[in-house]
Backbone atoms as SQL, in Angstrom:
CREATE TABLE atoms (id INTEGER PRIMARY KEY, chain TEXT, resi INTEGER, resn TEXT, atom TEXT, x REAL, y REAL, z REAL);
INSERT INTO atoms VALUES
  (1, 'A', 1, 'UNK', 'N', -47.588, -1.423, 22.772),
  (2, 'A', 1, 'UNK', 'CA', -46.487, -2.149, 23.761),
  (3, 'A', 1, 'UNK', 'C', -45.802, -2.223, 22.353),
  (4, 'A', 2, 'UNK', 'N', -44.627, -2.366, 22.478),
  (5, 'A', 2, 'UNK', 'CA', -43.363, -2.785, 21.914),
  (6, 'A', 2, 'UNK', 'C', -43.207, -4.326, 21.372),
  (7, 'A', 3, 'UNK', 'N', -43.217, -5.127, 20.359),
  (8, 'A', 3, 'UNK', 'CA', -43.200, -6.574, 20.274),
  (9, 'A', 3, 'UNK', 'C', -41.832, -6.687, 21.028),
  (10, 'A', 4, 'UNK', 'N', -42.089, -7.939, 21.704),
  (11, 'A', 4, 'UNK', 'CA', -40.820, -8.205, 22.704),
  (12, 'A', 4, 'UNK', 'C', -40.060, -8.794, 21.704),
  (13, 'A', 5, 'UNK', 'N', -38.820, -8.576, 22.290),
  (14, 'A', 5, 'UNK', 'CA', -37.627, -9.646, 21.377),
  (15, 'A', 5, 'UNK', 'C', -37.234, -10.872, 22.406),
  (16, 'A', 6, 'UNK', 'N', -36.939, -12.068, 22.128),
  (17, 'A', 6, 'UNK', 'CA', -36.770, -13.264, 22.493),
  (18, 'A', 6, 'UNK', 'C', -35.331, -13.492, 22.015),
  (19, 'A', 7, 'UNK', 'N', -34.318, -13.517, 23.230),
  (20, 'A', 7, 'UNK', 'CA', -33.135, -13.853, 23.193),
  (21, 'A', 7, 'UNK', 'C', -33.027, -15.352, 23.973),
  (22, 'A', 8, 'UNK', 'N', -32.425, -16.240, 22.787),
  (23, 'A', 8, 'UNK', 'CA', -32.351, -17.848, 23.518),
  (24, 'A', 8, 'UNK', 'C', -30.655, -18.072, 23.538),
  (25, 'A', 9, 'UNK', 'N', -29.907, -17.379, 23.235),
  (26, 'A', 9, 'UNK', 'CA', -28.778, -17.535, 23.223),
  (27, 'A', 9, 'UNK', 'C', -28.170, -16.960, 24.644),
  (28, 'A', 10, 'UNK', 'N', -27.262, -17.902, 25.337),
  (29, 'A', 10, 'UNK', 'CA', -26.772, -17.678, 26.722),
  (30, 'A', 10, 'UNK', 'C', -25.857, -16.646, 27.005),
  (31, 'A', 11, 'UNK', 'N', -24.860, -16.507, 25.420),
  (32, 'A', 11, 'UNK', 'CA', -23.638, -16.160, 25.492),
  (33, 'A', 11, 'UNK', 'C', -24.370, -14.236, 24.984),
  (34, 'A', 12, 'UNK', 'N', -25.228, -14.139, 24.388),
  (35, 'A', 12, 'UNK', 'CA', -26.146, -13.028, 23.927),
  (36, 'A', 12, 'UNK', 'C', -26.736, -12.166, 25.398),
  (37, 'A', 13, 'UNK', 'N', -27.259, -13.186, 26.047),
  (38, 'A', 13, 'UNK', 'CA', -27.849, -12.743, 27.637),
  (39, 'A', 13, 'UNK', 'C', -26.553, -12.305, 28.271),
  (40, 'A', 14, 'UNK', 'N', -25.496, -13.067, 28.721),
  (41, 'A', 14, 'UNK', 'CA', -24.532, -12.372, 28.965),
  (42, 'A', 14, 'UNK', 'C', -23.920, -10.964, 28.776),
  (43, 'A', 15, 'UNK', 'N', -23.649, -11.146, 27.558),
  (44, 'A', 15, 'UNK', 'CA', -23.339, -9.909, 27.010),
  (45, 'A', 15, 'UNK', 'C', -24.145, -8.856, 27.074),
  (46, 'A', 16, 'UNK', 'N', -25.354, -9.018, 26.771),
  (47, 'A', 16, 'UNK', 'CA', -26.247, -7.926, 27.020),
  (48, 'A', 16, 'UNK', 'C', -26.198, -7.198, 28.823),
  (49, 'A', 17, 'UNK', 'N', -26.351, -8.099, 29.515),
  (50, 'A', 17, 'UNK', 'CA', -26.221, -7.544, 30.905),
  (51, 'A', 17, 'UNK', 'C', -25.260, -7.125, 31.381),
  (52, 'A', 18, 'UNK', 'N', -23.561, -7.873, 31.130),
  (53, 'A', 18, 'UNK', 'CA', -22.475, -6.872, 31.076),
  (54, 'A', 18, 'UNK', 'C', -22.686, -5.301, 30.524),
  (55, 'A', 19, 'UNK', 'N', -23.227, -5.364, 29.248),
  (56, 'A', 19, 'UNK', 'CA', -22.928, -4.212, 28.828),
  (57, 'A', 19, 'UNK', 'C', -24.026, -3.338, 29.705),
  (58, 'A', 20, 'UNK', 'N', -25.121, -3.552, 29.936),
  (59, 'A', 20, 'UNK', 'CA', -26.082, -2.939, 30.311),
  (60, 'A', 20, 'UNK', 'C', -25.392, -2.459, 32.110),
  (61, 'A', 21, 'UNK', 'N', -24.695, -3.333, 32.615),
  (62, 'A', 21, 'UNK', 'CA', -23.746, -2.842, 33.787),
  (63, 'A', 21, 'UNK', 'C', -22.818, -2.115, 33.541),
  (64, 'A', 22, 'UNK', 'N', -22.114, -1.820, 32.591),
  (65, 'A', 22, 'UNK', 'CA', -21.155, -0.926, 32.294),
  (66, 'A', 22, 'UNK', 'C', -21.923, 0.513, 31.856),
  (67, 'A', 23, 'UNK', 'N', -22.852, 0.253, 31.317),
  (68, 'A', 23, 'UNK', 'CA', -23.369, 1.582, 31.173),
  (69, 'A', 23, 'UNK', 'C', -24.548, 2.234, 31.816),
  (70, 'A', 24, 'UNK', 'N', -24.666, 1.169, 33.383),
  (71, 'A', 24, 'UNK', 'CA', -25.294, 1.605, 34.255),
  (72, 'A', 24, 'UNK', 'C', -26.683, 1.930, 33.751),
  (73, 'A', 25, 'UNK', 'N', -27.188, 0.989, 33.017),
  (74, 'A', 25, 'UNK', 'CA', -28.829, 1.239, 32.145),
  (75, 'A', 25, 'UNK', 'C', -29.336, -0.200, 32.251),
  (76, 'A', 26, 'UNK', 'N', -30.662, -0.566, 31.769),
  (77, 'A', 26, 'UNK', 'CA', -31.472, -1.485, 31.399),
  (78, 'A', 26, 'UNK', 'C', -31.007, -2.287, 30.182),
  (79, 'A', 27, 'UNK', 'N', -31.236, -3.700, 30.427),
  (80, 'A', 27, 'UNK', 'CA', -30.844, -4.350, 29.005),
  (81, 'A', 27, 'UNK', 'C', -31.789, -3.755, 27.911),
  (82, 'A', 28, 'UNK', 'N', -32.564, -3.680, 27.799),
  (83, 'A', 28, 'UNK', 'CA', -33.343, -2.912, 26.789),
  (84, 'A', 28, 'UNK', 'C', -32.695, -1.815, 26.256),
  (85, 'A', 29, 'UNK', 'N', -32.436, -0.683, 26.979),
  (86, 'A', 29, 'UNK', 'CA', -31.568, 0.595, 26.411),
  (87, 'A', 29, 'UNK', 'C', -30.228, 0.004, 26.333),
  (88, 'A', 30, 'UNK', 'N', -29.614, -0.991, 26.631),
  (89, 'A', 30, 'UNK', 'CA', -27.872, -1.418, 26.382),
  (90, 'A', 30, 'UNK', 'C', -27.887, -1.653, 25.167),
  (91, 'A', 31, 'UNK', 'N', -29.131, -2.852, 24.844),
  (92, 'A', 31, 'UNK', 'CA', -29.447, -2.988, 23.433),
  (93, 'A', 31, 'UNK', 'C', -29.606, -2.043, 22.367),
  (94, 'A', 32, 'UNK', 'N', -30.390, -0.832, 22.615),
  (95, 'A', 32, 'UNK', 'CA', -30.798, 0.137, 21.893),
  (96, 'A', 32, 'UNK', 'C', -29.303, 0.782, 21.717),
  (97, 'A', 33, 'UNK', 'N', -28.771, 1.139, 22.561),
  (98, 'A', 33, 'UNK', 'CA', -27.771, 1.904, 22.399),
  (99, 'A', 33, 'UNK', 'C', -26.442, 0.721, 21.486),
  (100, 'A', 34, 'UNK', 'N', -26.698, -0.109, 21.808),
  (101, 'A', 34, 'UNK', 'CA', -25.337, -0.669, 20.823),
  (102, 'A', 34, 'UNK', 'C', -25.784, -0.710, 19.402),
  (103, 'A', 35, 'UNK', 'N', -27.216, -1.276, 19.200),
  (104, 'A', 35, 'UNK', 'CA', -27.423, -1.220, 17.694),
  (105, 'A', 35, 'UNK', 'C', -27.445, 0.117, 17.240),
  (106, 'A', 36, 'UNK', 'N', -27.516, 1.136, 17.979),
  (107, 'A', 36, 'UNK', 'CA', -27.645, 2.658, 17.486),
  (108, 'A', 36, 'UNK', 'C', -26.058, 3.274, 17.007),
  (109, 'A', 37, 'UNK', 'N', -25.221, 2.248, 17.828),
  (110, 'A', 37, 'UNK', 'CA', -23.825, 2.802, 17.494),
  (111, 'A', 37, 'UNK', 'C', -23.461, 2.064, 16.531),
  (112, 'A', 38, 'UNK', 'N', -23.791, 1.086, 15.981),
  (113, 'A', 38, 'UNK', 'CA', -23.572, -0.223, 15.120),
  (114, 'A', 38, 'UNK', 'C', -24.066, 0.545, 13.883),
  (115, 'A', 39, 'UNK', 'N', -25.360, 0.851, 14.205),
  (116, 'A', 39, 'UNK', 'CA', -25.953, 1.667, 12.778),
  (117, 'A', 39, 'UNK', 'C', -24.997, 2.808, 12.273),
  (118, 'A', 40, 'UNK', 'N', -24.733, 3.567, 13.160),
  (119, 'A', 40, 'UNK', 'CA', -24.093, 5.098, 13.075),
  (120, 'A', 40, 'UNK', 'C', -22.401, 4.625, 12.246),
  (121, 'A', 41, 'UNK', 'N', -21.756, 3.639, 12.619),
  (122, 'A', 41, 'UNK', 'CA', -20.782, 3.296, 12.629),
  (123, 'A', 41, 'UNK', 'C', -20.945, 2.407, 10.996),
  (124, 'A', 42, 'UNK', 'N', -21.803, 1.709, 10.739),
  (125, 'A', 42, 'UNK', 'CA', -21.876, 1.087, 9.767),
  (126, 'A', 42, 'UNK', 'C', -22.446, 2.180, 8.466),
  (127, 'A', 43, 'UNK', 'N', -22.996, 3.210, 9.008),
  (128, 'A', 43, 'UNK', 'CA', -23.142, 4.063, 8.077),
  (129, 'A', 43, 'UNK', 'C', -22.234, 4.910, 7.434),
  (130, 'A', 44, 'UNK', 'N', -21.127, 5.344, 8.724),
  (131, 'A', 44, 'UNK', 'CA', -19.868, 5.893, 8.360),
  (132, 'A', 44, 'UNK', 'C', -19.006, 5.141, 7.273),
  (133, 'A', 45, 'UNK', 'N', -19.202, 3.653, 7.404),
  (134, 'A', 45, 'UNK', 'CA', -18.380, 3.080, 6.979),
  (135, 'A', 45, 'UNK', 'C', -18.707, 2.987, 5.299),
  (136, 'A', 46, 'UNK', 'N', -20.036, 2.669, 4.949),
  (137, 'A', 46, 'UNK', 'CA', -20.733, 2.447, 4.001),
  (138, 'A', 46, 'UNK', 'C', -20.482, 3.969, 3.106),
  (139, 'A', 47, 'UNK', 'N', -20.253, 5.019, 3.828),
  (140, 'A', 47, 'UNK', 'CA', -19.959, 6.427, 3.330),
  (141, 'A', 47, 'UNK', 'C', -18.242, 6.342, 2.757),
  (142, 'A', 48, 'UNK', 'N', -17.585, 5.819, 3.386),
  (143, 'A', 48, 'UNK', 'CA', -16.356, 5.964, 2.961),
  (144, 'A', 48, 'UNK', 'C', -15.876, 5.413, 2.000),
  (145, 'A', 49, 'UNK', 'N', -16.774, 3.439, 1.646),
  (146, 'A', 49, 'UNK', 'CA', -16.185, 2.877, 0.946),
  (147, 'A', 49, 'UNK', 'C', -15.514, 3.037, -0.407),
  (148, 'A', 50, 'UNK', 'N', -14.223, 2.688, -0.453),
  (149, 'A', 50, 'UNK', 'CA', -13.909, 3.578, -1.983),
  (150, 'A', 50, 'UNK', 'C', -14.521, 2.971, -3.054),
  (151, 'A', 51, 'UNK', 'N', -15.546, 1.793, -3.294),
  (152, 'A', 51, 'UNK', 'CA', -16.065, 1.202, -4.144),
  (153, 'A', 51, 'UNK', 'C', -17.028, 2.359, -4.896),
  (154, 'A', 52, 'UNK', 'N', -17.453, 3.238, -4.244),
  (155, 'A', 52, 'UNK', 'CA', -18.471, 4.143, -4.703),
  (156, 'A', 52, 'UNK', 'C', -17.859, 5.218, -5.727),
  (157, 'A', 53, 'UNK', 'N', -18.239, 5.371, -6.580),
  (158, 'A', 53, 'UNK', 'CA', -17.790, 6.223, -8.247),
  (159, 'A', 53, 'UNK', 'C', -17.592, 7.660, -7.361),
  (160, 'A', 54, 'UNK', 'N', -16.916, 8.233, -7.815),
  (161, 'A', 54, 'UNK', 'CA', -16.901, 9.805, -7.267),
  (162, 'A', 54, 'UNK', 'C', -17.529, 10.836, -8.041),
  (163, 'A', 55, 'UNK', 'N', -18.571, 11.255, -7.895),
  (164, 'A', 55, 'UNK', 'CA', -19.328, 11.916, -8.504),
  (165, 'A', 55, 'UNK', 'C', -19.223, 13.457, -8.980),
  (166, 'A', 56, 'UNK', 'N', -18.869, 13.892, -7.632),
  (167, 'A', 56, 'UNK', 'CA', -18.053, 15.527, -8.160),
  (168, 'A', 56, 'UNK', 'C', -16.942, 15.483, -7.518),
  (169, 'A', 57, 'UNK', 'N', -15.757, 15.360, -8.490),
  (170, 'A', 57, 'UNK', 'CA', -14.092, 15.418, -7.799),
  (171, 'A', 57, 'UNK', 'C', -13.805, 16.882, -6.887),
  (172, 'A', 58, 'UNK', 'N', -14.285, 17.965, -7.659),
  (173, 'A', 58, 'UNK', 'CA', -13.921, 19.223, -6.893),
  (174, 'A', 58, 'UNK', 'C', -14.926, 19.542, -5.623),
  (175, 'A', 59, 'UNK', 'N', -16.006, 18.895, -5.593),
  (176, 'A', 59, 'UNK', 'CA', -17.084, 18.960, -3.947),
  (177, 'A', 59, 'UNK', 'C', -16.263, 18.076, -3.546),
  (178, 'A', 60, 'UNK', 'N', -15.522, 17.198, -3.508),
  (179, 'A', 60, 'UNK', 'CA', -15.149, 16.219, -2.499),
  (180, 'A', 60, 'UNK', 'C', -13.605, 16.728, -2.069),
  (181, 'A', 61, 'UNK', 'N', -12.858, 17.306, -2.844),
  (182, 'A', 61, 'UNK', 'CA', -11.828, 17.968, -2.673),
  (183, 'A', 61, 'UNK', 'C', -11.706, 19.314, -1.749),
  (184, 'A', 62, 'UNK', 'N', -12.982, 19.739, -1.934),
  (185, 'A', 62, 'UNK', 'CA', -13.508, 21.590, -1.481),
  (186, 'A', 62, 'UNK', 'C', -13.939, 20.707, 0.288),
  (187, 'A', 63, 'UNK', 'N', -14.548, 19.383, 0.631),
  (188, 'A', 63, 'UNK', 'CA', -14.909, 19.004, 1.527),
  (189, 'A', 63, 'UNK', 'C', -13.613, 18.852, 2.216),
  (190, 'A', 64, 'UNK', 'N', -12.424, 18.326, 1.620),
  (191, 'A', 64, 'UNK', 'CA', -11.550, 17.813, 2.782),
  (192, 'A', 64, 'UNK', 'C', -10.871, 18.945, 2.861),
  (193, 'A', 65, 'UNK', 'N', -10.547, 20.093, 1.900),
  (194, 'A', 65, 'UNK', 'CA', -10.210, 21.179, 2.382),
  (195, 'A', 65, 'UNK', 'C', -10.707, 21.709, 3.935),
  (196, 'A', 66, 'UNK', 'N', -12.201, 21.571, 3.521),
  (197, 'A', 66, 'UNK', 'CA', -13.387, 22.601, 4.392),
  (198, 'A', 66, 'UNK', 'C', -12.781, 21.682, 6.126),
  (199, 'A', 67, 'UNK', 'N', -12.593, 20.466, 6.084),
  (200, 'A', 67, 'UNK', 'CA', -11.845, 19.873, 7.218),
  (201, 'A', 67, 'UNK', 'C', -11.143, 20.150, 7.641),
  (202, 'A', 68, 'UNK', 'N', -10.146, 20.263, 6.710),
  (203, 'A', 68, 'UNK', 'CA', -8.665, 20.754, 7.161),
  (204, 'A', 68, 'UNK', 'C', -8.593, 21.572, 8.029),
  (205, 'A', 69, 'UNK', 'N', -9.395, 22.690, 7.352),
  (206, 'A', 69, 'UNK', 'CA', -9.402, 24.284, 7.895),
  (207, 'A', 69, 'UNK', 'C', -10.150, 24.215, 9.414),
  (208, 'A', 70, 'UNK', 'N', -11.151, 23.223, 9.368),
  (209, 'A', 70, 'UNK', 'CA', -11.627, 23.113, 10.727),
  (210, 'A', 70, 'UNK', 'C', -11.012, 22.938, 11.649),
  (211, 'A', 71, 'UNK', 'N', -9.856, 21.621, 11.441),
  (212, 'A', 71, 'UNK', 'CA', -9.466, 21.328, 12.115),
  (213, 'A', 71, 'UNK', 'C', -8.189, 22.328, 12.559),
  (214, 'A', 72, 'UNK', 'N', -7.842, 22.593, 11.463),
  (215, 'A', 72, 'UNK', 'CA', -6.722, 24.011, 11.753),
  (216, 'A', 72, 'UNK', 'C', -6.895, 25.068, 12.850),
  (217, 'A', 73, 'UNK', 'N', -8.352, 25.764, 12.839),
  (218, 'A', 73, 'UNK', 'CA', -8.761, 26.631, 13.705),
  (219, 'A', 73, 'UNK', 'C', -8.650, 25.948, 15.304),
  (220, 'A', 74, 'UNK', 'N', -8.985, 24.955, 15.690),
  (221, 'A', 74, 'UNK', 'CA', -9.049, 24.362, 16.722),
  (222, 'A', 74, 'UNK', 'C', -7.553, 24.024, 17.259),
  (223, 'A', 75, 'UNK', 'N', -6.370, 24.092, 16.606),
  (224, 'A', 75, 'UNK', 'CA', -5.324, 24.182, 17.305),
  (225, 'A', 75, 'UNK', 'C', -4.828, 25.514, 17.755),
  (226, 'A', 76, 'UNK', 'N', -4.055, 25.175, 18.874),
  (227, 'A', 76, 'UNK', 'CA', -3.737, 26.886, 19.584),
  (228, 'A', 76, 'UNK', 'C', -2.825, 27.640, 18.708),
  (229, 'A', 77, 'UNK', 'N', -2.928, 28.851, 19.100),
  (230, 'A', 77, 'UNK', 'CA', -2.346, 29.722, 18.219),
  (231, 'A', 77, 'UNK', 'C', -0.412, 29.480, 18.479),
  (232, 'A', 78, 'UNK', 'N', 0.435, 29.494, 17.274),
  (233, 'A', 78, 'UNK', 'CA', 1.569, 28.952, 17.085),
  (234, 'A', 78, 'UNK', 'C', 1.984, 27.769, 16.633),
  (235, 'A', 79, 'UNK', 'N', 0.672, 26.918, 16.818),
  (236, 'A', 79, 'UNK', 'CA', 1.158, 25.762, 16.482),
  (237, 'A', 79, 'UNK', 'C', 1.630, 25.465, 14.843),
  (238, 'A', 80, 'UNK', 'N', 2.663, 24.608, 14.470),
  (239, 'A', 80, 'UNK', 'CA', 3.036, 24.483, 13.469),
  (240, 'A', 80, 'UNK', 'C', 3.670, 23.093, 13.308),
  (241, 'A', 81, 'UNK', 'N', 3.904, 22.799, 11.535),
  (242, 'A', 81, 'UNK', 'CA', 4.403, 21.261, 11.786),
  (243, 'A', 81, 'UNK', 'C', 5.716, 21.768, 11.048),
  (244, 'A', 82, 'UNK', 'N', 6.987, 22.415, 11.877),
  (245, 'A', 82, 'UNK', 'CA', 8.400, 22.633, 11.403),
  (246, 'A', 82, 'UNK', 'C', 8.820, 21.581, 12.331),
  (247, 'A', 83, 'UNK', 'N', 9.702, 20.845, 11.859),
  (248, 'A', 83, 'UNK', 'CA', 10.174, 19.549, 12.734),
  (249, 'A', 83, 'UNK', 'C', 11.672, 19.877, 12.404),
  (250, 'A', 84, 'UNK', 'N', 11.997, 20.850, 11.670),
  (251, 'A', 84, 'UNK', 'CA', 13.382, 21.020, 11.673),
  (252, 'A', 84, 'UNK', 'C', 14.654, 21.076, 12.676),
  (253, 'A', 85, 'UNK', 'N', 14.109, 20.879, 14.111),
  (254, 'A', 85, 'UNK', 'CA', 14.772, 20.674, 15.190),
  (255, 'A', 85, 'UNK', 'C', 15.228, 18.889, 15.262),
  (256, 'A', 86, 'UNK', 'N', 14.504, 18.328, 14.598),
  (257, 'A', 86, 'UNK', 'CA', 14.525, 16.974, 14.576),
  (258, 'A', 86, 'UNK', 'C', 15.704, 16.742, 13.633),
  (259, 'A', 87, 'UNK', 'N', 16.397, 17.329, 12.926),
  (260, 'A', 87, 'UNK', 'CA', 16.915, 16.602, 11.579),
  (261, 'A', 87, 'UNK', 'C', 17.976, 17.564, 11.470),
  (262, 'A', 88, 'UNK', 'N', 18.724, 17.039, 10.913),
  (263, 'A', 88, 'UNK', 'CA', 20.413, 17.600, 10.676),
  (264, 'A', 88, 'UNK', 'C', 20.335, 18.124, 9.494),
  (265, 'A', 89, 'UNK', 'N', 21.550, 19.064, 9.079),
  (266, 'A', 89, 'UNK', 'CA', 21.359, 19.448, 7.423),
  (267, 'A', 89, 'UNK', 'C', 21.453, 18.619, 5.999),
  (268, 'A', 90, 'UNK', 'N', 21.843, 17.367, 6.696),
  (269, 'A', 90, 'UNK', 'CA', 21.631, 16.437, 5.613),
  (270, 'A', 90, 'UNK', 'C', 19.888, 15.797, 5.591),
  (271, 'A', 91, 'UNK', 'N', 18.926, 16.058, 6.172),
  (272, 'A', 91, 'UNK', 'CA', 17.915, 15.476, 6.676),
  (273, 'A', 91, 'UNK', 'C', 17.880, 14.440, 7.499),
  (274, 'A', 92, 'UNK', 'N', 18.502, 13.585, 8.004),
  (275, 'A', 92, 'UNK', 'CA', 19.110, 12.421, 8.810),
  (276, 'A', 92, 'UNK', 'C', 18.541, 12.852, 10.443),
  (277, 'A', 93, 'UNK', 'N', 18.060, 12.088, 11.191),
  (278, 'A', 93, 'UNK', 'CA', 17.779, 12.536, 12.506),
  (279, 'A', 93, 'UNK', 'C', 18.825, 12.900, 13.213),
  (280, 'A', 94, 'UNK', 'N', 18.417, 13.810, 14.460),
  (281, 'A', 94, 'UNK', 'CA', 19.609, 14.170, 14.891),
  (282, 'A', 94, 'UNK', 'C', 19.824, 13.078, 16.468);
């Protein structure tokens, strides 16, 4: 059996119970889901921190272009970025 987690804070207990009710699960599962989500977003944020040196510039650019191509592939046929109907011949909004 796992080691028990003791929560002494009334506020934390209220939050856990409210989350469990929203998720339709047990307080244990709600805590596990919340911690997993926090861990995933923290890991994602850590990967995106600008403080990390860019080791392989070409690979970074290729990754961005590949992500753009993946998004473009999901767009409906005929989708474009032509906004000329919104502006007049001087480039001002119509």
